[in-house]
DRENTIBA-552164 format. One record per residue (C-alpha): residue in one letter; x negated, y negated, z. Coordinates in steps of 0.02 Angstrom, whole numbers, plus 50000, padded with zeros to 5 digits. Last residue first. Example, Ala and Ser with C-alpha at 12.3 -4.5 7.8 and 13.67 -1.06 7.14 Angstrom:
BEGIN
S493165005350357A493855022550390
END
This chain:
BEGIN
S411914780752989H412854791353126A414544780253080L414204784052904D414374805452936P416114800753032H416674797252856Q417624779152824L419134770652873A419664753552802L421624749352872T422724740252782A424324729152834N425674719852764A427204712952826G428464702052705G429834702752803F430174720652796G428704731152798F427084738452719S425884750852762N424054754552665S422774766452700L420994764352644V419784777352605R417794778552616R416824792952619L417934807352535P417004823252471A418364832452341D419544845852379L421134842052268P422914849452310K424134843852169Q424744827052126I423374814652132L423854797652048Q422284792151991F422544774051946H423444764851815C424964768951882V426124755251845P426924765451716D427884773951849P427404793651847N428504804351751P428204820951807V428074817351982P427274832552081V427494827852283N425844815352317P424294825352365P423184824152524V421454822852456W420214834752525G418434834152621G418984840752783R418164826952886L418734812452773A420484821052745L420874822852939L420364803852955C421594799552832L422964808852913A422554799253071A422784783152968E424364789652877V425064793753072A424814777953124G425424767552977A427064777452980G427514776553160G428354761053159L429434766253010L429094787152993H429584787452799G429814803852755I428714819552795S428184828552630G428664812952508K428004799952620T426354806552586S425954793352458S424504795952341V422964786752249R421324790752178I420544775352123A419334778851965S420644771151849V420714756851960A418834751451929E419034738551798G420264728151933A420304738252101W421344725252192R422454720052036C422754737551994I423184742152190A424374725852203A425274729352042G425484747852107E426214740952285S427414730852181G428094745952079D428124756252222N429114745452341L430394738152224P431314755752160T431124764652324G429984779352348T428964775852506G427164773252441H426194763652582A424704771852488N423344781552554I422124775152448Y420514786752398D418734784452357V418414766152389Q416694761752341S417074754452171P418264742652262T416944734252353W416494737152542G415914725952666A417024733752800E417694714752841A417834710752657C418704728952615A420054726352746A420254707252691T420544712852502M421684727752530S422754712952641C422694700052512L423144712852381A424744718352487A425154699752512D425054696252324G426054713552282Q426564707252099P428394709252130H428384700552305P429044713752426Q430844715152451T431614715952631L431844697752691H431104690752549H429394681352488L428564677852651D427144686652585T426314691452746A424554696452765A423574709252875G421754716452851Y420824729652943G418924734852922A417654747652959I418624761253070E417484775953095G417794794253093L418194809253179I416584806553302T416184821453434A415534814253587G413694814753636R413974803553773A412584790553712L413484792053517A415224788353595D414464773053688Q413574766453530R415074766053422R416094757853538E417834767053578L419494771153504L420664783953560L421994786353416V423914791553433A425044798153294A426914799453315G428324806753216E430064803053144G430714805052971L431744794652842A431864798152653L431524786252546G432454779352369D432904782452207R431374786652109D431464788451898A429904781951845A428914793351994F427784782452108P428534789952268R429834803452236P431014805252382R432304818552352T434094817252286T435174805652370S433644795352414L433994782252566A433774764252535Q435674762252494L435534747152620S437034754952721D435894771752719F434634760852794G435754755352917A436584772652954F434854779652982V434334765653110L435854766353205Q435804786553212S434164786053274L432544797353213G431144794753322D429684780953322Y427754780753336G426184769953315G424414770753383A423054764353492I422144769753656A420614756253684R418814758453733H417574744953753A418454728953767R418384710353720G416714713453622S417464706953454R417264725053388I418154730953531L419804719953525H419724721153332F419884737353332A421434737253460H422144723953336G422054735753192I422744750753268A424224740353318N424364733053148S424294748753082G425844755853188S426674741553152A426704739852967C428404747652940A429214732953039N428124723353149A428624727553318I426924727053408V426734733453579Q425414727153683M425024735253859P423714729453986G422664742354080T422744758154175V422614775554139R423254790754208L423604799554036A425454803154085D425654786754174A424744777654023L426014786453910L427444781454021R427014763754031V426934764653820Q428634771453831S429194756353954A428604744353853P429624749753716Q431114744053802Y432644758053793N431854765653961L432474751554074A434144750753998L434424770053990H433764771754170A435074758954239L436494767454148G436614783454265R437904778254385Q438984760054316Q440434768354255R441764752654233P441804752354068T442074771654016S442104774753831T441354757453783K440004757453907E439524775953884Q439264774553695Y438294756053712Y437224764953846R436914780553717E436644770553576G435364761653680L434414777053723P434514782353546M433484766753502A432024771953594A430674762453497A431674757853314S430044749153258T428494754053346G426724749353355F425564753053498C424064744553593L423504752353754P422014741153815V420864752553955P420674745454124E419134752754204T419504764154351S418664778954245A419044797154233A417944803654096W418404802453924G418474819553831A419214812153680Q420094828053618A421114829353781Y421674811153760A422014813853580E423214829653604L423824819953779G424324804153666A425104813553522G426354824853625L426764807253734L427134798053590L428304812653516Q429264814053686T429394794553694A430174794453531R431484809553568D431974800953729L431314806453889R432444806154061A432054824154114V430144820054102Q430174805554220R431154816554351P429924830954332S428624818154384L427174812354241G425274813754267H425024827154119G424134842654176A425194853554066P425804851853886L427434843553850P428804855053808Q429244854253612L430294843853501D430274850853325A430144835753221Q431474829053090G430794822652919A432574820552850L433944826052729Q435834821952783T436314810252621R437694799252585Q438134796252780R439704801652856S439094818452893A437334811452981D437984817353161F436304817553269A434854826053303T435224840453173L434824831453003P434524843852865R432484847052818L431104836652744G429384843952795D429004851752636A427054853952613A426044841952501H424594855852490R423204847152604F424854838952708G425274855552762A423664856252863Q424444844452992A424784856953112G422874856353158C423064839453214G424404843653334R426284846353319G427194851853178L427614848552993S429044836853050T427564823453140V426614824653282V424794818553284G423414816053409M421624809353392G420154806953510T418454800753462V418754787553338V417434775553303V417144755753317R415564745753265V415394730253373P415254714453285E413644703353320A413624691053461A414914701253556P416224689853634T415744678753802G416914685053930R417474701753961L419334701353922Y419994719453985A420914710854128M421894698454022
END
């Protein structure tokens, strides 16, 4: 591949984040995500498509906005963008502007995770072919842009960068997997820079599918509540620009945080159900901390996967307790999915970005209040706004098929030491 540089680094390279962009139902831009600090409600009735036949119509739908000026796309490309790609481009352009990377012909790897990708384009293709089978005009771009590689290519065009593109579709762990993969490319010496993240837009097919599984809450999502009844779906994107620590320091860049470790594991327990004791979740957290050189007592906060489904939260809670051991009572934990819903392939990337915001700001994003926490919560389930210095945090992402991923992130000050 173009970004391979021959002999890997003799010593692991430290990897920092110098650019970050986020789009969720709480708004576009990192500044708009301040609502997480107070568990703001980003869930609202769906208008993106007709959900009247579903058991619920509540979702974390983002407001689509025009792309900022200065991007590298043509008017025709912009006119054909689907929801997910618009979210991805909004986050990517923000991240690239913040990082201040100089223009270069050097290839830059792009690593992105998604689950549904541009599913609405596939839905449109099906609807048009079934309603007018002989029609051909206007269908080619639907088939082309439906492919996840096309969305990442559009981001590369918008940023005016070139490089190998890798798309990871590993259910709800996809965004974390993509960031972890990009982290390892730089850490091993195979790349100097990388652009990584995750994205997903709401689609009718996915929404109906989760509803048919009875995984959607008919009330409100309540992660880690004893009476939780399901999740809410959302949409959004986050893009992180990663580079070698020594390069960031040499050019005087603002370091937003450091990726210190990454762990991934598969439990092979069930197609949709996690292992009851969270075996693979335990493995991913342990692996991330091992690579970072951390012990559980050094971790200040865990952003839990915390979907609000009956099986996930109990399994994850058990895994956290097993991982933390005697330190469990001091570990702060919360899930932010009660505010914006579950972003599927975009969840891990958005939650990693949120952790970086919390590290820099010195605050813990609260869980939505639950008066009756699950008995598995032997840790501190943070249920109201809390200002506290954070140095080291974990971000968990778990998905169907037993996919488990954990990112270890640390404060920018530690990146300077």
